[in-house]
N, CA and C atoms as an extended XYZ file, in Angstrom:
225
Properties=species:S:1:pos:R:3:atomname:S:1:resname:S:1:resid:I:1 pbc="F F F"
N       -25.089      -12.400      -20.977 N   UNK     1
C       -24.670      -13.193      -19.837 CA  UNK     1
C       -23.298      -12.678      -19.373 C   UNK     1
N       -23.184      -12.404      -18.119 N   UNK     2
C       -21.935      -11.868      -17.556 CA  UNK     2
C       -20.927      -12.991      -17.332 C   UNK     2
N       -19.706      -12.656      -17.564 N   UNK     3
C       -18.633      -13.626      -17.313 CA  UNK     3
C       -18.216      -13.543      -15.857 C   UNK     3
N       -17.973      -14.660      -15.283 N   UNK     4
C       -17.441      -14.685      -13.924 CA  UNK     4
C       -16.006      -15.144      -13.999 C   UNK     4
N       -15.187      -14.468      -13.272 N   UNK     5
C       -13.764      -14.807      -13.280 CA  UNK     5
C       -13.495      -15.808      -12.164 C   UNK     5
N       -12.972      -16.923      -12.543 N   UNK     6
C       -12.593      -17.904      -11.536 CA  UNK     6
C       -11.136      -17.678      -11.197 C   UNK     6
N       -10.846      -17.624       -9.917 N   UNK     7
C        -9.465      -17.402       -9.501 CA  UNK     7
C        -8.898      -18.698       -8.954 C   UNK     7
N        -7.780      -19.032       -9.489 N   UNK     8
C        -7.042      -20.198       -9.031 CA  UNK     8
C        -6.037      -19.699       -8.006 C   UNK     8
N        -5.696      -20.524       -7.035 N   UNK     9
C        -4.730      -20.117       -6.012 CA  UNK     9
C        -3.390      -19.742       -6.634 C   UNK     9
N        -3.079      -20.307       -7.787 N   UNK    10
C        -1.821      -19.975       -8.453 CA  UNK    10
C        -1.839      -18.568       -9.059 C   UNK    10
N        -3.029      -18.001       -9.278 N   UNK    11
C        -3.157      -16.662       -9.848 CA  UNK    11
C        -3.036      -15.565       -8.793 C   UNK    11
N        -3.133      -15.915       -7.523 N   UNK    12
C        -3.128      -14.940       -6.442 CA  UNK    12
C        -1.706      -14.659       -5.956 C   UNK    12
N        -1.501      -13.480       -5.340 N   UNK    13
C        -0.166      -13.184       -4.794 CA  UNK    13
C         0.279      -14.250       -3.806 C   UNK    13
N         1.559      -14.616       -3.876 N   UNK    14
C         2.095      -15.701       -3.059 CA  UNK    14
C         2.743      -15.239       -1.767 C   UNK    14
N         3.099      -13.956       -1.696 N   UNK    15
C         3.869      -13.481       -0.553 CA  UNK    15
C         3.158      -12.343        0.177 C   UNK    15
N         3.189      -12.409        1.506 N   UNK    16
C         2.738      -11.320        2.352 CA  UNK    16
C         4.005      -10.619        2.825 C   UNK    16
N         4.086       -9.310        2.562 N   UNK    17
C         5.330       -8.567        2.786 CA  UNK    17
C         5.052       -7.334        3.643 C   UNK    17
N         5.907       -7.112        4.623 N   UNK    18
C         5.892       -5.847        5.362 CA  UNK    18
C         7.008       -4.996        4.789 C   UNK    18
N         6.671       -3.789        4.318 N   UNK    19
C         7.670       -2.877        3.771 CA  UNK    19
C         7.753       -1.621        4.635 C   UNK    19
N         8.860       -0.910        4.492 N   UNK    20
C         9.060        0.338        5.230 CA  UNK    20
C         8.228        1.420        4.543 C   UNK    20
N         7.195        1.902        5.243 N   UNK    21
C         6.339        2.962        4.718 CA  UNK    21
C         6.710        4.303        5.335 C   UNK    21
N         6.026        5.347        4.926 N   UNK    22
C         6.307        6.685        5.454 CA  UNK    22
C         5.942        6.798        6.936 C   UNK    22
N         4.935        6.058        7.366 N   UNK    23
C         4.479        6.142        8.757 CA  UNK    23
C         4.717        4.848        9.522 C   UNK    23
N         5.627        4.025        9.057 N   UNK    24
C         5.918        2.760        9.723 CA  UNK    24
C         5.684        1.588        8.787 C   UNK    24
N         5.718        0.367        9.329 N   UNK    25
C         5.535       -0.823        8.492 CA  UNK    25
C         4.186       -0.817        7.766 C   UNK    25
N         4.215       -1.217        6.507 N   UNK    26
C         3.023       -1.237        5.668 CA  UNK    26
C         2.887       -2.617        5.029 C   UNK    26
N         1.704       -3.249        5.122 N   UNK    27
C         1.531       -4.586        4.534 CA  UNK    27
C         1.267       -4.510        3.029 C   UNK    27
N         1.779       -5.504        2.315 N   UNK    28
C         1.536       -5.635        0.885 CA  UNK    28
C         1.473       -7.114        0.531 C   UNK    28
N         0.871       -7.408       -0.637 N   UNK    29
C         0.880       -8.761       -1.182 CA  UNK    29
C         1.621       -8.713       -2.512 C   UNK    29
N         2.592       -9.613       -2.668 N   UNK    30
C         3.399       -9.661       -3.888 CA  UNK    30
C         3.230      -11.013       -4.558 C   UNK    30
N         3.308      -11.018       -5.881 N   UNK    31
C         3.234      -12.279       -6.616 CA  UNK    31
C         4.590      -12.976       -6.657 C   UNK    31
N         5.677      -12.205       -6.578 N   UNK    32
C         7.023      -12.775       -6.617 CA  UNK    32
C         7.945      -11.935       -5.753 C   UNK    32
N         9.003      -12.544       -5.286 N   UNK    33
C         9.998      -11.817       -4.496 CA  UNK    33
C        11.138      -11.379       -5.408 C   UNK    33
N        10.769      -10.676       -6.470 N   UNK    34
C        11.744      -10.157       -7.421 CA  UNK    34
C        12.172       -8.782       -6.929 C   UNK    34
N        13.420       -8.642       -6.541 N   UNK    35
C        13.873       -7.402       -5.941 CA  UNK    35
C        14.271       -6.352       -6.964 C   UNK    35
N        14.162       -6.638       -8.215 N   UNK    36
C        14.383       -5.632       -9.235 CA  UNK    36
C        15.850       -5.384       -9.541 C   UNK    36
N        16.061       -4.386      -10.371 N   UNK    37
C        17.400       -4.042      -10.830 CA  UNK    37
C        18.193       -3.436       -9.675 C   UNK    37
N        19.355       -4.005       -9.408 N   UNK    38
C        20.224       -3.471       -8.370 CA  UNK    38
C        19.693       -3.659       -6.959 C   UNK    38
N        18.709       -4.511       -6.800 N   UNK    39
C        18.132       -4.795       -5.478 CA  UNK    39
C        17.661       -3.540       -4.754 C   UNK    39
N        17.090       -2.573       -5.456 N   UNK    40
C        16.662       -1.325       -4.825 CA  UNK    40
C        15.521       -1.530       -3.831 C   UNK    40
N        14.744       -2.602       -3.973 N   UNK    41
C        13.635       -2.848       -3.050 CA  UNK    41
C        14.094       -3.499       -1.749 C   UNK    41
N        15.210       -4.184       -1.769 N   UNK    42
C        15.632       -4.972       -0.609 CA  UNK    42
C        15.655       -4.176        0.698 C   UNK    42
N        16.192       -2.942        0.758 N   UNK    43
C        16.195       -2.213        2.035 CA  UNK    43
C        14.792       -1.826        2.505 C   UNK    43
N        13.821       -1.829        1.613 N   UNK    44
C        12.457       -1.472        1.991 CA  UNK    44
C        11.694       -2.625        2.612 C   UNK    44
N        12.127       -3.857        2.371 N   UNK    45
C        11.429       -5.040        2.876 CA  UNK    45
C        11.853       -5.298        4.316 C   UNK    45
N        10.881       -5.285        5.226 N   UNK    46
C        11.156       -5.538        6.637 CA  UNK    46
C        10.987       -7.017        6.979 C   UNK    46
N         9.994       -7.661        6.375 N   UNK    47
C         9.734       -9.080        6.619 CA  UNK    47
C         8.844       -9.602        5.498 C   UNK    47
N         8.954      -10.898        5.219 N   UNK    48
C         8.073      -11.499        4.219 CA  UNK    48
C         7.786      -12.942        4.593 C   UNK    48
N         6.697      -13.443        4.048 N   UNK    49
C         6.230      -14.792        4.339 CA  UNK    49
C         5.569      -15.346        3.093 C   UNK    49
N         5.951      -16.549        2.698 N   UNK    50
C         5.239      -17.194        1.597 CA  UNK    50
C         3.940      -17.749        2.158 C   UNK    50
N         2.838      -17.330        1.570 N   UNK    51
C         1.520      -17.704        2.086 CA  UNK    51
C         1.126      -19.114        1.675 C   UNK    51
N         0.529      -19.869        2.607 N   UNK    52
C        -0.054      -21.152        2.218 CA  UNK    52
C        -1.190      -20.907        1.216 C   UNK    52
N        -1.489      -21.869        0.402 N   UNK    53
C        -2.494      -21.726       -0.656 CA  UNK    53
C        -3.836      -21.251       -0.099 C   UNK    53
N        -4.247      -21.735        1.055 N   UNK    54
C        -5.556      -21.365        1.608 CA  UNK    54
C        -5.594      -19.939        2.157 C   UNK    54
N        -4.436      -19.290        2.375 N   UNK    55
C        -4.414      -17.915        2.882 CA  UNK    55
C        -4.236      -16.876        1.772 C   UNK    55
N        -3.945      -17.275        0.569 N   UNK    56
C        -3.695      -16.330       -0.523 CA  UNK    56
C        -4.886      -15.445       -0.856 C   UNK    56
N        -6.131      -15.930       -0.759 N   UNK    57
C        -7.267      -15.044       -1.068 CA  UNK    57
C        -7.617      -14.058        0.051 C   UNK    57
N        -7.008      -14.163        1.230 N   UNK    58
C        -7.361      -13.304        2.356 CA  UNK    58
C        -6.976      -11.851        2.081 C   UNK    58
N        -7.717      -10.938        2.697 N   UNK    59
C        -7.456       -9.511        2.532 CA  UNK    59
C        -6.194       -9.092        3.281 C   UNK    59
N        -5.651       -7.942        2.900 N   UNK    60
C        -4.471       -7.416        3.578 CA  UNK    60
C        -4.731       -7.183        5.060 C   UNK    60
N        -5.896       -6.646        5.400 N   UNK    61
C        -6.193       -6.365        6.805 CA  UNK    61
C        -6.250       -7.654        7.634 C   UNK    61
N        -6.802       -8.704        7.052 N   UNK    62
C        -6.870       -9.973        7.763 CA  UNK    62
C        -5.468      -10.573        7.944 C   UNK    62
N        -4.653      -10.493        6.906 N   UNK    63
C        -3.283      -11.001        7.011 CA  UNK    63
C        -2.463      -10.178        8.000 C   UNK    63
N        -2.681       -8.856        8.029 N   UNK    64
C        -1.950       -7.989        8.959 CA  UNK    64
C        -2.308       -8.309       10.406 C   UNK    64
N        -3.542       -8.692       10.658 N   UNK    65
C        -3.927       -9.109       12.024 CA  UNK    65
C        -3.314      -10.460       12.366 C   UNK    65
N        -3.272      -11.338       11.391 N   UNK    66
C        -2.728      -12.679       11.605 CA  UNK    66
C        -1.207      -12.657       11.771 C   UNK    66
N        -0.538      -11.802       10.991 N   UNK    67
C         0.927      -11.689       11.022 CA  UNK    67
C         1.290      -10.234       11.326 C   UNK    67
N         1.431       -9.872       12.605 N   UNK    68
C         1.677       -8.480       12.973 CA  UNK    68
C         2.991       -7.947       12.406 C   UNK    68
N         3.107       -6.615       12.320 N   UNK    69
C         4.311       -6.021       11.747 CA  UNK    69
C         5.535       -6.275       12.623 C   UNK    69
N         6.698       -6.320       12.004 N   UNK    70
C         7.920       -6.483       12.777 CA  UNK    70
C         8.239       -5.190       13.523 C   UNK    70
N         8.989       -5.325       14.591 N   UNK    71
C         9.435       -4.121       15.312 CA  UNK    71
C        10.497       -3.432       14.478 C   UNK    71
N        10.392       -2.127       14.387 N   UNK    72
C        11.324       -1.344       13.585 CA  UNK    72
C        12.042       -0.366       14.501 C   UNK    72
N        13.363       -0.349       14.410 N   UNK    73
C        14.164        0.584       15.182 CA  UNK    73
C        14.084        1.943       14.498 C   UNK    73
N        13.604        2.946       15.212 N   UNK    74
C        13.400        4.270       14.622 CA  UNK    74
C        14.649        5.135       14.627 C   UNK    74
N        15.705        4.675       15.252 N   UNK    75
C        16.922        5.500       15.308 CA  UNK    75
C        17.798        5.345       14.109 C   UNK    75
């Protein structure tokens, strides 16, 4: 008998984050807004949003359509 994994909303990533990618803003899902040692991630984060419980299971592409990327100054 195969085991099925039940996912609780608390087990899913809580934050939808736009980060600075090589070709522009890139969407990601994070479980915590831990910026790490020396805050090295902070300059890479363009925008973030704590997701409501009902949006946590949504795919990155669906969240990216719902929350478009921020405008980035290329200069």
